[in-house]
C-alpha positions in Angstrom: 231.8 143.0 124.8 228.5 144.7 125.4 226.2 145.4 122.4 228.1 143.1 120.1 231.2 145.2 119.8 234.4 143.4 118.6 236.7 146.1 120.3 236.9 147.6 123.7 235.2 151.0 123.9 235.5 153.4 127.0 233.2 156.3 127.7 235.1 159.4 128.7 234.3 163.1 129.4 236.3 165.7 127.6 236.2 168.0 130.8 235.6 167.5 134.5 232.1 169.1 134.4 230.9 166.3 132.3 232.2 163.4 134.3 228.8 162.7 136.0 227.0 162.7 132.7 229.5 160.4 131.2 229.0 157.9 134.1 225.3 158.1 133.6 225.7 157.6 129.9 227.9 154.5 130.5 225.4 153.0 133.0 222.5 153.5 130.5 224.2 151.6 127.7 226.2 149.1 129.7 229.6 150.5 128.8 232.9 150.9 130.6 233.6 154.4 131.9 236.8 156.3 132.4 239.8 154.0 132.7 243.5 155.1 132.8 244.7 153.1 129.9 244.4 153.6 126.2 241.7 151.5 124.6 241.3 151.2 120.9 238.1 153.4 120.9 236.7 156.1 123.1 233.2 157.4 123.2 233.9 161.0 124.1 231.3 163.2 125.6 232.0 166.9 124.9 229.8 170.0 125.5 228.7 169.9 122.0 228.0 166.2 121.4 228.8 162.5 121.9 231.4 161.2 119.4 233.3 158.0 118.7 237.1 158.4 118.4 239.7 155.7 117.3 242.9 156.4 119.1 245.3 154.6 116.8 247.8 156.7 114.8 246.5 157.9 111.5 242.9 157.1 112.5 240.0 159.1 110.8 238.3 161.9 112.7 235.5 161.4 115.1 232.2 159.9 114.1 228.9 161.3 115.4 225.1 161.7 114.6 224.2 165.0 113.3 220.9 165.5 111.5 221.0 169.4 111.7 224.0 170.0 109.4 226.2 168.6 106.6 225.0 166.0 104.0 222.1 165.0 106.1 220.7 168.5 106.2 221.4 169.0 102.5 219.4 165.8 101.7 216.5 166.9 103.9 216.2 170.1 101.8 217.5 169.1 98.3 217.2 165.3 98.3 214.4 164.9 96.0 211.4 164.4 98.4 209.2 161.4 97.6 211.0 161.0 94.2 214.1 159.5 96.0 214.9 155.9 95.3 214.5 155.1 99.0 211.1 156.6 99.1 210.0 154.7 96.1 211.4 151.4 97.6 209.5 151.9 100.8 206.3 152.7 99.0 205.8 156.5 99.5 203.4 157.3 96.7 200.2 159.3 96.6 199.0 159.8 100.1 200.5 156.6 101.3 202.9 157.0 104.2 203.8 153.6 105.7 205.0 153.0 109.2 208.6 151.7 109.2 211.0 149.7 111.4 214.7 150.4 110.5 216.1 147.2 112.0 219.8 148.1 111.2 219.7 151.8 112.2 223.3 152.6 112.3 223.8 156.4 112.2 220.2 156.9 111.4 220.5 158.7 108.1 218.0 156.8 106.1 215.6 156.7 109.0 215.7 160.4 109.3 215.1 160.8 105.6 211.9 158.6 105.8 210.7 160.5 109.0 211.3 163.9 107.0 208.9 162.4 104.3 206.2 161.7 106.9 206.8 158.1 108.0 206.8 157.1 111.7 210.2 155.3 112.0 211.4 153.0 114.8 215.1 152.7 114.7 216.4 149.4 116.3 220.2 149.3 117.0 221.9 146.4 118.9 225.3 148.1 119.3 225.5 150.0 122.6 228.0 152.4 121.2 225.9 153.2 118.0 222.8 153.4 120.0 224.4 155.9 122.3 225.5 158.0 119.4 221.9 157.8 118.0 220.4 158.8 121.2 222.6 161.8 121.5 222.0 163.0 117.9 218.3 162.4 118.3 218.2 164.4 121.6 220.0 167.3 120.0 217.7 167.3 117.1 214.5 167.2 119.1 215.8 170.3 120.9 216.0 172.2 117.5 213.4 174.8 117.1 212.8 174.3 113.2 212.6 170.5 113.0 212.4 169.1 116.5 208.7 168.9 116.7 208.2 166.5 113.9 211.3 164.6 114.6 210.2 164.0 118.2 206.7 162.7 116.9 208.1 160.4 114.1 211.5 159.0 115.1 212.1 156.7 118.1 215.1 154.6 119.1 215.1 151.2 120.6 218.4 149.7 121.8 217.9 145.9 121.3 219.0 142.9 119.1 216.8 143.4 116.1 215.9 139.8 115.6 214.9 139.2 119.2 213.0 142.5 119.3 211.2 141.7 116.1 210.4 138.2 117.3 208.8 139.6 120.5 206.7 142.2 118.7 203.0 141.8 119.1 200.9 141.7 115.9 199.1 144.9 116.7 202.4 146.7 116.6 203.6 145.3 113.3 204.9 148.0 110.9 204.0 148.3 107.2 207.6 148.0 106.2 210.8 146.8 107.6 214.0 148.5 106.3 217.4 146.6 106.4 220.9 147.9 105.5 223.3 145.4 107.0 227.0 146.1 106.7 228.6 144.3 103.6 232.3 144.1 102.9 233.4 146.8 100.5 235.5 145.9 97.5 239.1 146.6 97.9 239.3 148.6 94.7 236.3 150.6 95.3 236.4 154.4 96.2 237.5 155.2 99.7 235.1 153.9 102.2 233.5 156.6 104.4 235.3 156.9 107.7 232.1 155.9 109.5 232.1 152.6 107.8 235.7 152.0 108.3 235.3 152.6 112.0 232.1 150.4 112.3 233.7 147.6 110.4 236.6 147.5 112.9 234.2 147.9 115.8 231.2 145.7 114.9 232.4 143.4 112.0 229.7 142.1 109.6 226.4 140.6 110.3 226.7 136.8 110.1 222.9 136.2 110.8 221.6 137.7 107.6 219.1 134.8 107.0 217.7 135.1 110.5 217.3 139.0 110.1 215.5 138.7 106.8 213.1 135.9 108.1 212.3 137.9 111.2 211.6 141.0 109.0 209.4 139.2 106.7 207.4 137.8 109.6 206.4 141.2 111.1 206.3 143.4 107.9 202.7 144.1 106.9 203.4 145.2 103.3 207.2 144.7 102.4 210.7 144.4 103.4 213.3 146.7 101.8 217.0 145.8 101.8 219.6 148.3 100.8 222.6 146.6 99.1 225.8 147.7 97.3 225.3 147.4 93.6 227.7 144.5 93.4 226.4 142.4 96.5 224.2 139.3 96.2 220.7 139.3 97.6 220.5 139.1 101.3 220.8 135.4 102.5 220.7 134.5 98.7 216.9 135.2 98.7 215.7 136.8 95.4 213.7 140.0 95.8 210.2 140.7 94.2 211.6 143.7 92.5 214.8 146.0 92.6 215.0 149.7 92.5 218.5 150.9 91.3 220.4 153.8 92.6 223.8 155.3 91.7 226.0 152.9 93.9 223.5 150.7 95.5 220.1 149.2 94.9 217.0 148.4 97.0 215.8 144.8 97.0 212.1 144.9 97.7 210.2 141.7 99.1 206.6 142.5 98.5 204.0 140.9 100.8 200.9 142.8 100.2 199.9 145.9 98.2 200.4 149.3 99.8 
């Protein structure tokens, strides 16, 4: 399965006029297009957006990237600016605005928040399906008159295996900070897991190379590595952090290499 997916995913257009664009999208990300059967997941191209749909009975609604509305937009305007825990963890203080590599980009929400606070962020995503969703959301956001300018300047997407990409990075391109948010199994008794995470857990599983990921991040980070963890989760790869910054339901483990 391309991009590390555990389940089969097929790209489909919602209408005939979009079929050529769907084929181009599938070719770009190495995905299967169309197909007459019913796969577990469909990456559906509509006139409005690209969305991931699970076809099983009782499945949650579609998942897509949207930086212009909903919780992400609310967080942009009312999230607390540089006083947010993620901003403190990354080291946004005073006039300091570090460069960041988000090596587990997912739906890009944290990367977008950091970019909105002035950071130049490179999102690295190995899943072809998730990278396609990110590319679509990023393209729509860059086209927005209000925020598209700074988004285009500060956010970029790389579709690659994060460890291999970091290992190949030349020293001149090393970021100040590497940000990691690898998927972690949720407690069965916890509140209902967001539909995005439920779908992604079925599609992608969990990262079994946490130690390799952290080692690669520590090699290239000029100042620090920041790992987002559920409040009940152990440190990534069992490696104790330099310091921790607590949030409401999660914490940030910070591995300090040099002063910001």
